[in-house]
LONU-111254 format. One record per atom (N, C-alpha, C): residue in one letter; x, y, z. Coordinates in pm, whole numbers, padded with zeros to 5 digits, always signed. Example, Ala and Ser with C-alpha at 12.3 -4.5 7.8 and 13.67 -1.06 7.14 Angstrom:
# residues 2
a+01319-00569+00780
a+01230-00450+00780
a+01320-00330+00780
s+01285-00225+00708
s+01367-00106+00714
s+01290+00003+00787
END
This chain:
# residues 132
m-00131+13840-12017
m-00260+13883-12103
m-00199+13825-12183
h-00303+13778-12289
h-00322+13723-12438
h-00411+13824-12542
w-00353+13804-12663
w-00352+13869-12745
w-00509+13828-12819
k-00559+13877-12851
k-00703+13822-12896
k-00684+13838-13054
l-00685+13791-13143
l-00658+13820-13269
l-00811+13780-13334
c-00868+13903-13419
c-00994+13912-13467
c-01039+13766-13570
t-01136+13736-13572
t-01199+13664-13638
t-01279+13711-13723
g-01371+13762-13710
g-01490+13806-13781
g-01469+13853-13897
r-01552+13846-13982
r-01533+13945-14103
r-01457+14100-14163
r-01341+14066-14214
r-01266+14211-14176
r-01301+14306-14236
v-01362+14425-14209
v-01395+14536-14235
v-01264+14636-14307
i-01328+14746-14343
i-01222+14816-14451
i-01093+14827-14316
e-01086+14893-14186
e-00981+14875-14102
e-01050+14832-14020
d-00992+14713-13940
d-01072+14634-13806
d-00950+14764-13686
f-01096+14746-13589
f-01081+14806-13460
f-01083+14734-13348
c-00982+14755-13218
c-01013+14669-13128
c-01117+14796-13102
v-01223+14706-12966
v-01337+14799-12940
v-01351+14785-12797
k-01333+14846-12693
k-01382+14840-12556
k-01496+14891-12547
l-01595+14833-12508
l-01748+14889-12434
l-01734+14923-12328
v-01791+15001-12306
v-01768+15072-12093
v-01963+15088-12081
e-01985+15018-11972
e-02113+14980-11914
e-02143+15051-11829
k-02188+15125-11747
k-02269+15202-11627
k-02402+15137-11647
v-02400+15082-11531
v-02569+15039-11498
v-02545+15075-11340
a-02637+15111-11256
a-02649+15180-11153
a-02489+15248-11097
d-02455+15149-10994
d-02326+15172-10952
d-02217+15090-11008
q-02218+15000-11045
q-02133+14862-11140
q-02114+14989-11275
e-02008+14926-11283
e-01923+14972-11456
e-01852+14840-11491
i-01912+14810-11609
i-01866+14662-11666
i-01804+14704-11812
v-01677+14654-11826
v-01605+14667-11972
v-01604+14549-12043
t-01599+14547-12176
t-01636+14421-12243
t-01499+14481-12368
r-01434+14364-12400
r-01367+14398-12489
r-01358+14308-12621
g-01375+14348-12776
g-01378+14278-12867
g-01343+14332-12962
c-01359+14284-13119
c-01300+14288-13212
c-01435+14371-13328
l-01408+14502-13397
l-01516+14570-13449
l-01591+14478-13506
s-01489+14364-13590
s-01562+14283-13697
s-01660+14187-13640
d-01599+14140-13530
d-01701+14084-13451
d-01799+14142-13360
l-01807+14213-13324
l-01955+14325-13250
l-02010+14361-13393
l-02006+14390-13505
l-02080+14403-13608
l-02193+14282-13649
l-02142+14207-13607
l-02216+14060-13614
l-02330+14067-13564
y-02352+14116-13416
y-02418+14114-13312
y-02548+14293-13376
t-02684+14273-13379
t-02767+14334-13376
t-02771+14511-13295
q-02774+14443-13155
q-02756+14511-13051
q-02629+14656-13060
h-02516+14584-13099
h-02376+14638-13089
h-02398+14747-13248
r-02438+14703-13345
r-02414+14771-13496
r-02536+14867-13472
e-02637+14859-13407
e-02723+14959-13405
e-02725+15101-13310
m-02627+15042-13186
m-02625+15144-13100
m-02450+15203-13130
m-02333+15113-13182
m-02238+15224-13217
m-02226+15319-13262
p-02120+15476-13222
p-02131+15568-13324
p-02074+15507-13464
q-02104+15653-13522
q-02069+15622-13675
q-01894+15630-13692
v-01878+15745-13583
v-01714+15783-13611
v-01654+15685-13517
r-01579+15602-13606
r-01460+15494-13521
r-01332+15537-13564
r-01247+15554-13472
r-01067+15608-13523
r-01033+15560-13420
q-00908+15555-13464
q-00807+15505-13359
q-00776+15628-13209
g-00810+15581-13110
g-00806+15644-12948
g-00954+15739-12977
y-01042+15696-13023
y-01197+15790-13040
y-01250+15713-12943
c-01345+15795-12846
c-01484+15738-12756
c-01585+15802-12773
g-01663+15730-12794
g-01789+15778-12816
g-01908+15724-12745
n-02034+15762-12719
n-02117+15702-12628
n-02261+15652-12725
a-02295+15589-12703
a-02382+15486-12758
a-02498+15565-12833
k-02567+15547-12919
k-02667+15628-12971
k-02786+15654-12903
d-02857+15535-12829
d-02959+15544-12704
d-02897+15654-12607
y-02795+15665-12604
y-02756+15759-12466
y-02730+15876-12529
q-02713+15906-12626
q-02682+16030-12737
q-02837+16105-12743
s-02917+16012-12774
s-03063+16134-12771
s-03113+16118-12642
y-03060+16090-12523
y-03116+16107-12409
y-03045+16245-12345
l-02936+16227-12398
l-02836+16381-12391
l-02904+16469-12419
m-02927+16452-12537
m-03002+16561-12644
m-03125+16620-12589
s-03230+16570-12500
s-03339+16568-12470
s-03343+16639-12299
q-03232+16595-12241
q-03215+16603-12100
q-03092+16744-12055
l-02980+16737-12137
l-02919+16830-12132
l-02885+16986-12255
k-02846+17077-12142
k-02837+17181-12219
k-02699+17271-12224
g-02701+17374-12334
g-02575+17436-12382
g-02444+17359-12316
m-02345+17444-12267
m-02251+17395-12289
m-02199+17213-12199
t-02252+17202-12094
t-02270+17054-12019
t-02331+16991-12136
l-02389+17006-12196
l-02439+16880-12349
l-02300+16880-12424
a-02240+16954-12464
a-02127+16963-12559
a-02028+16891-12457
e-02018+16921-12346
e-01865+16854-12293
e-01900+16697-12316
v-02007+16671-12241
v-02112+16537-12222
v-02091+16462-12360
v-02099+16506-12481
v-02094+16480-12577
v-01934+16430-12671
m-01859+16538-12651
m-01755+16525-12663
m-01678+16448-12568
g-01712+16380-12451
g-01628+16294-12367
g-01558+16364-12242
l-01568+16517-12262
l-01501+16552-12128
l-01548+16576-11999
f-01700+16531-12009
f-01786+16573-11866
f-01848+16450-11882
s-01868+16338-11772
s-01966+16258-11744
s-02044+16252-11647
d-02206+16245-11657
d-02260+16257-11523
d-02228+16145-11432
q-02214+16130-11302
q-02166+16038-11180
q-02335+15930-11207
h-02396+16011-11220
h-02539+15959-11167
h-02614+15902-11244
e-02587+15908-11405
e-02658+15838-11499
e-02613+15702-11533
d-02699+15641-11596
d-02631+15520-11657
d-02600+15543-11795
y-02493+15504-11855
y-02424+15512-11991
y-02334+15383-12029
k-02326+15423-12202
k-02252+15286-12262
k-02187+15371-12363
r-02074+15349-12310
r-01923+15386-12419
r-01834+15281-12529
y-01834+15362-12623
y-01739+15284-12716
y-01635+15329-12744
c-01487+15250-12715
c-01351+15281-12767
c-01318+15254-12809
f-01231+15280-12973
f-01203+15201-13085
f-01016+15252-13030
c-00952+15188-13104
c-00795+15113-13125
c-00740+15086-13236
n-00642+15057-13306
n-00648+15017-13435
n-00544+14860-13358
d-00602+14757-13438
d-00567+14651-13410
d-00407+14560-13458
w-00339+14621-13490
w-00237+14570-13549
w-00152+14448-13475
n-00194+14466-13314
n-00094+14334-13296
n-00211+14262-13213
g-00347+14301-13216
g-00431+14201-13175
g-00544+14298-13102
c-00612+14232-12985
c-00655+14347-12905
c-00662+14320-12788
n-00597+14399-12714
n-00536+14405-12580
n-00494+14510-12522
h-00412+14533-12431
h-00402+14664-12374
h-00229+14611-12311
s-00179+14513-12324
s-00056+14489-12269
s-00013+14392-12376
p+00109+14412-12399
p+00179+14298-12536
p+00176+14184-12476
p+00228+14089-12545
p+00244+13937-12532
p+00387+13896-12484
r+00387+13825-12396
r+00489+13815-12301
r+00627+13758-12413
y+00588+13671-12527
y+00692+13626-12610
y+00715+13724-12687
r+00663+13774-12747
r+00719+13935-12823
r+00816+14008-12723
n+00804+13989-12613
n+00895+14059-12523
n+01031+14022-12501
s+01045+13874-12505
s+01078+13810-12473
s+01169+13771-12610
q+01127+13801-12666
q+01178+13790-12855
q+01276+13893-12864
l+01240+14053-12848
l+01313+14142-12829
l+01454+14175-12758
s+01435+14123-12608
s+01524+14106-12518
s+01635+14014-12552
y+01598+13921-12676
y+01690+13775-12747
y+01749+13878-12860
q+01680+13920-12916
q+01768+13986-13061
q+01840+14136-12997
t+01783+14211-12905
t+01866+14329-12858
t+02004+14232-12808
m+01975+14197-12709
m+02121+14108-12633
m+02219+14077-12807
f+02170+13980-12852
f+02236+13900-12960
f+02290+14056-13042
a+02234+14118-13073
a+02298+14248-13158
a+02413+14322-13073
f+02394+14350-12933
f+02464+14411-12845
f+02594+14324-12871
l+02593+14167-12863
l+02705+14075-12840
l+02773+14086-12967
i+02699+14109-13079
i+02808+14123-13222
i+02869+14270-13242
y+02821+14353-13171
y+02880+14472-13144
y+02991+14501-13052
k+03012+14440-12966
k+03067+14408-12851
k+03217+14324-12929
f+03162+14181-12996
f+03242+14124-13079
f+03338+14212-13182
t+03222+14247-13244
t+03334+14298-13369
t+03420+14435-13363
s+03367+14493-13219
s+03467+14615-13167
s+03592+14560-13098
f+03561+14451-13023
f+03700+14384-12991
f+03766+14340-13101
i+03700+14299-13190
i+03831+14192-13310
i+03918+14315-13371
f+03809+14418-13442
f+03895+14530-13484
f+03949+14655-13455
END
């Protein structure tokens, strides 16, 4: 997998965004940068106001639907993300920090670079302990 660097106008703290939409029986996952998605009105108006590391929230239009249809504890569980109605369509935004770019797996070159650095440090340690 490749890392995607955020190219849009930088916001205070940029995040990677995973948009999960369920329509009928299909679940569609879209990944992007918060700064890029904020350029589009449909995302800007639907995104939850709370955006922080590890947070997932329902789109605003889904929240208004929930408020009119669900009551009590079920409503609280759905809003907090603890329970989801399996039969209804939904749109959900999840946020994470973009320190290394936006993706869920580390790039290969960084792993190999770390391996080389670790091996080099190990060899230096062995060499110095052998000499002294």
